[in-house]
N, C-alpha and C positions, 0 to 999 in steps of 0.2 A: 102225762104231757108227752107226746113225742116233740122230739124238736124240730124247730119252724120248716129245714129246708127238705126236711122226710115229708111234710105234710103236701107238697107242692111238687111227689113225683109224677110225669104225664104232662104237666101243667107245659105252657108257652106256645111260641108258634113254630114253623117251620121258616127253614132259612129263608124258600120261595115267598112265603106269607111275608117277612120282613122286609126281604128288598123290595117287595111290589109296594107297600105303606114305605117305607124312605122316598122312595122315588115318588110317592101322590102328596104327602105330607110334608114331606123336607126335614133337613137334618134337625135335628136335638140341640138349638143352639140358641142361646140367648142373643135377642138383637144387639149387632157387633157391626163394628166398622169394615168394611167393606175390604175385599183386597182390591189393592189399586189396579184397575186396568190401564192397560197398551197407552188409549187415550191421554188419562191422568195422568200418568208417567210424563206424557211427551207435552203437559203443558206443563207440568212442572217444571222441565227442561227448558221451555220457553220463558220461563220467568229469572231464570239465572242471570249474573250479571253477565258472566263470560258470553253468554249467548247474547246476551241484548248487546254486548259490547261488538263481538262481530257486526251484529245487524248493523248497528251505528255506524261500524267505520264502511262497511258495502256501501250504504246510503250517503255518504259523505264524499267516498269515489264517484260516486254516480252524478253527483254535484258536480265535480270538478271535472267531469267527461271520462273520468278513467275506467272503461268500462270492464278491461279486463282484471282489473285490481281488485274491483267492486265483485265481478263473477268469482274470484279466488276467495275471495271471503264469503260470501255466501254459501259458496261449494263448502268450503270450511265449518260452515254452518249446518251444511247436511251433514258433515264428516261426526260433529261432535255429538250432536243428536243421535246418530246411529250408534258410536260410541257409549253413552252414557244410558239408550234408552238399553243397550244389551247387557250392561254393568248393571242398572236398576234391575232389571228383570232377574237375573242372577242373582241379587240380594233377595229381592221378592219370593223367589221359590225357593232360599234357604229357612228363609224367616218362616216361610209355610209349612216347612218340611218339620222345623222345630215346633210349631203351633200344634202338629199331627201327634207328635211324639207327645208335648206334655199337656193333651187331651185328658179330661178325667176317664179312668177304665169303671168299667159296670160287667157284674158276673150275670150274666142273661141264660134262661132255658133256652134252645134252640135244637129242635129236632130231638127233645129228648136229653138232650146231653148239656150241662152248666158250661157254657165257654165265656171266655172276658172277651170284651170288645169295648173299642173305645166308646165315652158316654154318647157323643154324637150322633152313634146309630146305633142309639135308643128308640124304638117307636112304638107307636100305640098297642097295647095286645099283649106287650112282649112280658114277662114274668121275669122281676131282678132279685137277687140275692144278697139280702145284704146282713153285714156282721158288722162288729165294734171297727169304729176308723173309717166308713164309707161315708162318702157322699151322696145324698138322694139323687140320682139322676135325673127324673121326671116326678110330675105327681100321679100319685096311685093311689090305690086301695090293700091294703093289708090283708093278705090270702092267710098268712100265718104269722105270729110271731112268741120267741120265747125270750122272756124279760128282756123286752125293747124298750130302750128308752133312746128317746130321739132331742137333740137339742136346735130348736126352733127360733132362737134369739134373733138368726138374720133374717126373718120374718116379722116375728112378733115383738122382738128388743125383751122377749120374758127370757133371764138366762136360768129359771128352773129346767131341765130336761124333762120332758112329756113322756107319761107313760103310756104305750102304746098297747093296743088291743086287738087283735083280729077281726075283720069286718064281717058282719053274718045277715045274711040277705033280707031280712027280717027289718034291719035299721034302715033298708033305704040309700037315699044317693049318700055313699058315704064321705063325701067332700062339701055336703049342703052345710053343715055347720060349720060356726068358726074356730072352733076348737075340737073337731073331730079327731077322735082318738083312732079310729079305724084308717087315719088317708095320711101319710105320707107325701113331702112336698119337698120341689125339686132345689138343690142346695142346701137342705139342711142336716145334719151330720148326727149318722150314728154312736150314741154315747156308750150302749150296752148292749148286750144279747144281740140276736138274729131273728131275721123275718127275710118274707117272700111278700113281694110288693108286684101286683098286676097296675102295669102303665095307662091311664085315662087320660092323659095329657102331656105333651112334649114342647121341645121350645117355648117360641113365645107365648103359645097358650096354658103354660103352666103360671102358677102364680110368680114364679120369678121372672119369667117372661116378661109379665104383664106390670112390672116395674121396672125392667131392666134396660129400659132408655136412659135413666139416671144414670147407669155406669157406666156409659160413654163417656158421661161431661169429666169423669174422675184424670185426669192427665198423671201420667208415671213422673214423678221426680226425675230428675236428670242425674246422672253420677258423677262422682267428682272429677273424675277423665273428662266427662261432658262440657262440663263447665269451664275446666283449664282449657280445654282447647277453643271454648265460644269465645272465653277472654281474648284468648291469642288473634283471634279473628278479628273482634273489635278492635282491636290496636294495631294488627298491622292492615286494616280497612282505613284507620284514621289516619295512619303515615301513608300511605298510600294515595287517600284520595287528596291529603296534604300537597302532597309532591305534585298528581296530576295538574293540579290549579295551578301549582307554582311553574310548570312546563308551559302550561295553555298560554298563561300571562305574558310568559320570556321570549315565547312565538309570535304573542301580538303587541307586545311593547316595544322589541328589540328589531324584532324582522317585519312586523307588520302582515303577520302570515297565521291569521287567525284558525283559518280551515286546517292548515298544513299544523299547527300547534294545537289542534283538537284530537288530529289524528295520532301526534305524540305521546298526547295525555291519555289516549285508549290505548296505546302500544304500550305505554308504563305501568297504568291500571289491569289490565292484563297481567302483564309482567308480576307484579307485586301481589295481585287479588288473590289469599288464600282459600280457594275453592276446595284445595285437594282434602284440606284437614279432615272437616267433616265427613267427605267422600272414604278420606282411611279409615276414621272412626268407626263408618255404618259398618264398611267391607269387613275391616278386618274385627269386629267383634261378631258378627251375624256368620260369618266362613270359619272363625274359631268356634263359635259356639256347635256349627254343625260339624267341626272337623271331633270335637268333644264327644258328641253323640254317638257319630262313628266307634270310638273307646269305650262305649256302654254308659257315658256318664252327661246326662241333660243341663244346660245350663239353662234351670227359669229364670233367672235375672241376670241382666247383661253387667251387673257390678259386681256380680261374683267372680267374673274373669278377670277383671281389676285386681281384687283382693288375692286370687289364689296364689300370686307370687311374693306376697306376703306374709300367711300363712305362715306361722310358728312353734304352731301345736295343733295337732290331730287327735282331737278325743274319738274312741272308734269302742263300737258295742264289741264281745266276743262273740255271741254266738250268730252264724249267719256271715258277718264281718271278718274275721281272722280266720274265722272255722267255716266249714261248707255246709252248718246246718242240714248233714244226712246224719242223722240218729239211728245209733244200735245200741240195743241193750246189751252192755259187757259186764255187769256184774249184777247180785243180789244180794243183799244180808237179810239172811229169814233163820229162824230158829236157830240164831246164836251164833251164826258161821256167814263167811262172805264167800258167794259161789261165783266162781266166774263161767261166764259165758263165753268162751274168747270166738265159737265158730256156730253160726244159727242154726248148721246142719246137724248139730250135735243133740242128742234128744236133751229135755230139760229135767234138772234133779226135782224129784216129787216135792224136796221141800222149799221149793221157788214158787210150784204152782198157785199157790194162793196171792202170792205178791204179784204176779202178773195177771191172775184173776180179777184182782181189785184194780190193777193200773186200766187193764182194759175196761171196768164197770165205771171207772171215773173219767173215760174217754169219749168223744164222740161217735158212734155207730160208722158215718162217714167223714172220720177224719182229715185236717190239711196240716195241721200244728204237727212238725215232724217228729215230736214227742211221742205224739199220740201215736202216730203212724208205727215208729218204732215197738209201742205196746200193742195194736193191733196186727203186724205184720207177727210177733212172735206168737201171741194168742193163736192167731187163727194157724197156724203149722203144727203148732205141738199141742191144745188143748182141748180140741174138738171131739178128741176120742176120750176126754174125761167127766169128768162131773164138774169140773170148773169152765165150762164153756156155755155161756145161756143168751143165745140168739134170738129166744122167746120172751126174753124179761119186760116187760113195757116199762119204758121210762116214765116216771110221775113228776120230776120236778129236778131243774138244774140250779144249783147257784155257782156264779161264774165267780173267776177269779179276781180282787175287791185289793185295793190299799190297803183294808186292814187285815184282811185275811189271805196271803199269798195261794191259796189252791182251790183249786178244780173239784166240785163237789158234786154227785148227782144222787137220786132218788129210786129205784128199782122196786118194782111190784114183782115176788119172783112166783114159781107154779103154785106156792101155797099159799097164796095169797098176803105174803108178809113185805113190809118195807125194808128193803136192803140198803143200806147208805153206803158210796164208797170213795174215798177221798183220795187226790194228790198233789204234792203241793212243795213250798218249800219244806224241807226238813225242822227247821226250829218253828214254823208255821202251825205243821200238822203235829209236831210231838209235843207242842205248848197245848193243845184239844187231847191228848190223848192221859189216859192212867198211867203212868208208870212209876216204879220205884227208882230213887235215886241210883242204886248199882246199874239198875236197867237204861237208864239215860247215858251215863256215863260209856257203860258197854258199846251203845249204840254210835255215842259221841266219837271214842277213838273206832269205830268202824267206818265213819264218816268221814273222818281225816286223813283215815287210808284211802281210801275210796277216790277222794279227792284228790290226794297227793297225787295220782296216779291218771290227772286229768278228766276224770268223767265228773257230768254233767247230773246232780245228786237230786232227787223226787224221793219223798217219803210216802207210803203207801197206809192207808187205814180204813179202817173199814167198821159198822154197828148194825145191828138191829134194833129198827125205830118202833115199837110198841103203841106210841099214842097215835092216837087218831090226827091230832093237827100236828103238821111238821112246824118246828122255829122259822123265825123268820131270818136267821141268821146262820150260816152255815156252821160258825166255829162254836155254835152252842150244843152242836150235837157230842156227847160223850164219846169220844173216839177209842177206837182198841188198833193198835200197832201190828202191824201186819209185814212192815219190810222197809229197808231203803233198795233203790233201784238206781244202780248207776249207767249210763250212756255217755257212748263214745261219740264224740262228733269230730273229727279230722280235722287238722289243719289245712287249710287251703293254701293249693301250691303256689309257689311263690311269693308267701307271705312272709319270710324270715328275708330274702332277698329286697324285697320293698322296703319293709323296714330297715334295713340296712342303708339303702339308698336314701331314706327321710333322716335318718342319723347324716350322714356324708353333705346332704341340703342343708342340715342346721334345724332340721324340725323335729320336735320332739314328738313321741306317738306315747300317746293314756290311754289305757283300756279305763272305760267306763262299764261295768258289766253288773246286773242283779243276782250273777252266781256268786254257787259257795266260793269265799276266798281261797282256801286249797287249790281248785280247780281253775281259779280265775291265772293265781299263782304260776300252775303245771304249763298254762296256755304260754301264759307271757314268757316263760321262759324256751318254750319249743319254738316260740316268734322271734326272739332274740331283742325284744323290749329293753333287756337289762340282765345283767348275770345277776348278779342278787337283786328281783324287783321288790321294795318295799311294798306290802298291801295295808289299806287301809279299808275298813268295812262302814258299811251307810253306819252305822250305831255310834263309832268314832267319830265321825264326820258331823253324827249332829249333835255332837256334844261337845266341838270347835267352836269357838267366838271367830270372828270375821280375821282377824289376825293372825290365831293358831291356824286356819284354814290357808292363808296367804302364804306360811310359810309350806304349808304341809304339799301343796299343789306345786311348789317351786322342785320338792325333793322325789316325789310317790311317781312312780309309774303305773299303777295298778290300782283300782277304786273298785270295790267287791260288794254283793247285796246291797246296791243301791235300789232309791225310789225315782221317781222320773224327776222329783222337786229338787232332790240333790244334785241332781244332775246338771240342772240352772242354776244352783248355788255354785258349784265347783265352773262353770264356764266364767261366769260373774267375779268369782277369785283369780282364774287365769286373766281376765280384761284387766280387771285392775290390779295386775301385775305386770301389764305390759304386753302382754301376749296378743297375737293376733290368732283366735281359734276359730278351727273349723271340728265341726261335732257332727256326728251319725245319731240317725237315730229313726225308730220306724213305729211307733206308737201314739196313740192319741194323748198321751201324757208326755210325749217328749217333745212335741209343740212349740213351748215355752221355751226348753233350751235350743230348740233348733232356731227358732224366731233369736235367739236372742243373742246367739254364736255369730261372729262376724262373715261365715260360710256355713250357713245348714245343710247339711248332705241326709236326703231321707233315701228312705231302701226304696227303690222301686219293684221287688218281685214282694217280699213280704212286706213295705211297707203300708199303713192305712193313709189312705185321701188327704185326711188332716196334715199331715206330718209332710207329703209331699208337698203340699199348698203353703206350710210355712216354711220349707226350703229353701235355698238357694241354688241347689245342685241336687239332682235325682240320679243316684246309680240303680242303672236298669238293670244290671247282674249281682246287685248286692255285693261288692267283689272291692277290698282292701286294697288290692293291687290297682282296681281301676280311681281310687281315690289320687294315688301316688304317682299316677298319668295323668289325672285331671293337674296336679300341681305342676308338674313337669311341662304339660301342655300349657296353662295360664303365664309359667314365665315365658315360654316361648314366644307366645300371643303380644305379649308387654315388649318384648326383646325386638321381635319386627316390628312393632309399633313405633318402639323408640327409632329403630335405624329408617322406616319410612319417614318419621319427623324430619330426622335428622337431614335425609336426604334432599327433603321438600324444600326447609331451611337453605341448603346450600344451593340447590340450584337455582333456585329464585334469585340468588345474589347477584351472580354473574348476568343474566338475564334484564332484571331491574337495574343494574348498572352499565350494561349495555344502553336501555332504552332512556337511561339519564345523558347521554353521550352528547347529546347535541348541546345542554346547557354549558358543556366546555369546549366542544368543536364548531361554536360558532352557527350552530343549527343542523350540522350534519348529520344527518341518521343513521345509525349503524343496525337497526332491528325497525321491522315495519309490524304491524298488524297479523298479516299472515305468516312471519318467520315465528311472533311468538305463538300463534295458533296452531303450527306446524310441532313446535317442541312441546307442548300443551297434549299433544295427541302422543308423544312419546312419555312426559312426565305424567300422567293419570295412571295408564294401565301398569307402570312400574310402581308406582307408591302404591296402588290398590289390589292389584293384584301378583308382580313379580315379589314385594317384601310379602304379602300374607303367604306366600307359598315357600319361604324358605325353611329351611331345615332349622333343628335347636342348635344353639352353642355348643360346644362340646363340653363346656363346664355347667350348662345349665343346672345340674342337678347335684355340684360340688361345691357351691357359694351357698353363703348364705342369704336369707329370704330380706328380700327389700325392704327398706323400712315404709311403715306403712301409710306412714305420710310425704314419702318421696315424693318430688315430681315427675310428670312425664319428663317436660323438659325445662330439668334443673340448669345450672350454670355451665355441667361438663356438656351437656347436651346440646343446647345454646352454642357456647362457644365453640364446637367440635363443629356443628354445621357452619355458622357466621365464618369460620376459620376458612374450611373447607371452600366456601361462597368464594370470600374473597381475596385466597391463592388462585382461582380459575378466575375471575375478573381480571385481578392486576396482570396475570398471563395471557391476559385475553387482549387485554388494554394495549399492553406491549407489544403483540403479534398486530394488533391494527395499526400502530403509531408506524413501526418497522417496516409495513409494507407499505405506506404511505412515502417515509424516509428514500425508500429505494427505490422511487419514483414512480410509483405503479398507481393506478390511478385509484376513486373512492370506490368504484364499484367490484372491482378485484380485491382490495384490503375488506369490504361488506363480505363478499363471497367466501373468501378464504376465514373470515373468523367467524363465521356462520358454522361451516365444516367444522370447524375446530370446536366452535362450541357443544356441536351434535357430539363430537367426541369424546370431550370434558363428560359432558351429561351419562353418556354411554360408563364411563370410566368412574364416573360417582357412586353410578349404581354398583357397580361391582366392588368397589373401595368400601363402601356403607352394608354389604353382604354379612360382614363382620363387625362386631361391638368394638375392635379392636383397633381398627382400618385400614386392616391388611390388604393390599390391593388382590393379589391374588388367593387371598384366602377363601375357602368353602367348608363347606357342611352338609355337603351333600347335593345330588342332583338339583337342579331346578330346570323343568323342560319350559316352563314360561318363560324364565330368561331368555334360556336359546331363542324360544320363536320371536321375543321381544325384539333381541339385536338383529336377527334377521329381517324382520321386516321392517326397522330405521332405517338399514342400509340399503334395502330396496328403496324405501320411499326417499329417502336421501340422492339415490342414484336416479332415482325418474326424475327429483327437482334441478339434479344437479347438469344430465345429460338429455333432457326431452325439450328441442327449444322453445315451445309455447309457456311451460313451465317457466322454464329458465328466466322468461323475458316479464312472468307474471311477479317471481319473484325477486325482482331485478337484479340476477345474478349476472355474471360474463364466464364463458368458457374456463374449463382449469383441467389442467395436466397431470399427470401422475406424480411428478413431483410435488407439486403444489398439496396434490392428496396426502404424500407421507409427510409434510412439514407440516401439516393440521395434524395428522396423526401425532406427532411426535410433539406439538405444539400442547395437545389433549393431554398425552402422558407426561408430559414435563409439569405442565399445571395442575394435574391432581399430586404429582408427586409434592411437587411445592407445596398443594395444600397438606399433604399429609404431613409433611414436616412441623407446618405451621399449629397442626393438631399434636403433632407428636409431644410440641414445647407447651402445649396449653393444658394437656393433661399432668407430664412433667411438675409444671408450674403448682396446678390444683393440688398433687401429690403430698408437694412439699409446703404447700401453706397447709394442708391439713395433717404433718407430721407435728408443723409447728403448733399448732391448739395442741 
């Protein structure tokens, strides 16, 4: 029996044919919510409270006969809509790019070559190559199958995998019967084996597509951060509405000016409306995820971005994550001696020919696995001129690796018609199936320990000539003969020791969990710098521990070797029970439970299976450990910048709301009008959503311990900081307003200068909150968006102050250079005063913590 993939050589479509069918029949996608159009986004903007209040204010001014003020507010309506549409479209494009990245992949035959494409690009007539862990991209008939088991529980509810067989033309329609064994369906999962599938139906025409409408009704749960922000919005909205009613009633009952009261209420509502909070959440998480994807980390779930900054443990595999997963045969133990193969350009010693021969025979002819590639590369170079090369032998049967027998076994028919069995796998599994004396076992064990101490990955190779007609059902039933031990070298990835040291500085433990030999794992751990003398526990020791012993073990152990996937899940749960926030890497089907259970599941994008990627929160597009560390740093940066934006929003809304409340204390004299607040919102929205999102990381982002998992975004420190900054600015501005009136200048001048000072205060607050420590001039790198925002703000302010028509609309009076300097000074002094209040608050909080 040949391998399933070799059966379909020459099949498949050309690129041109596939492009035509994709254009004619559409993408291979389930019925799903369409991307929002410009019109849909505009309709959502129209429904926003800020938009409705501006519109309502403009209509009231029209009723009062003040057409200029009405036109100004309606102009702001157009500006707000334009800014919001631009921002929403940017966010939609970012989310769209993420959707494209996270689309399932499929290996198809195009132009006679196997190429990996997005699942949405699969078309009718494509030949898809399936292997363990793949999701079937569309419905089709199986042209070939080798030990193919598919889990169809997604469609049938039946948990037992279905044994699939190749379609035979005499069988007729392969998908006619309800449980046709020659058909595979979209969305089902390959559990074992390999197959080649000719696609018959894609997208909405597949079985999954016909039931796909129900998937649209499943709403994704909100993250803790989203729930926290939603609660804050509700509280602030309730307070704002209450104060608006008080304002309207005060104007009506005390001064009998109900329309002016409604305008004052609208001004106050605009000042207190916390519309920026949800905008900031959406923008930060969407663009944060996109920035991470550019660093080879795909965030499949936004909640992972929140959790990254809290990670205290990184549980990583060895092969392909800490190492490069580029294998080369470095040594072979055969005929009682270890033979070093330091350079593949040197001819192979005769003593190792048989070990390489049966290593090749126990591998696929078209290998993908790096270990099999190493065997194949070495064999092709040195064996063809010997009797140890067998390209003309026919494959009879393949026994894939299983949890019960950690080895791959293949049965071949040689030129003489004999059945030759070749086996390679974990030394303990293969040796258990071999007939050996105690002395031979001891000698092999000593060689294995010596080779593993050098950091080599070990495989045992065995053989047997099978004389019976019937082959056994289980590979471990063969009475194998030991051939040799093969040591493969997999070099450490560049930058791993530095990344591990960075994790240690950041208070994040790195734990290696591998299925490899204990000595090999320990050597790699030493190279990577996991510990100076790492303790190693193997899977057998883990299995023998009760929960209390395991909880103690995970606190002190850095390396776990010879693990099976089920033990990884147990270790993750033990770490979580110890209070750790766990990030876990994995790539196989059996890793999915551990990935799902971890706080942050990290799947391998290159060598990982589809089911692992679907179970994970993050996907490493380059399978690189340093990318995980970069993701942790990025997660901390995103959370820091989110905190900065939230503090700034609170801080700037306090003086705006306070000045909007001024009529209650100044006998009906209004300091701010709706147009003033709308002007300020045009500065605040880009600042909080774009400027702070683009801020670089804090200098100590990876030199401080992880934040507590239960830590609130707006804790007492953050709330106190924002409110005190805002209070300092408000008190300074009210003082400025009163001083100008005491100097005998009219209300128009006081209003104009107070507004200018408020704009300068706003800019100063942005600069002050670029650092979580609140230092006004502290920066962590260039932020070009900040420069553009400052220039734009000053240009807009200049237009309002020095264009007579706009000056009149805003109810401003002409100002002089000395007035501008006074406002600038007042702005700097007010932010300095608020900074002192903020420092005092931080000192008080630290003192309280020390007392506790």
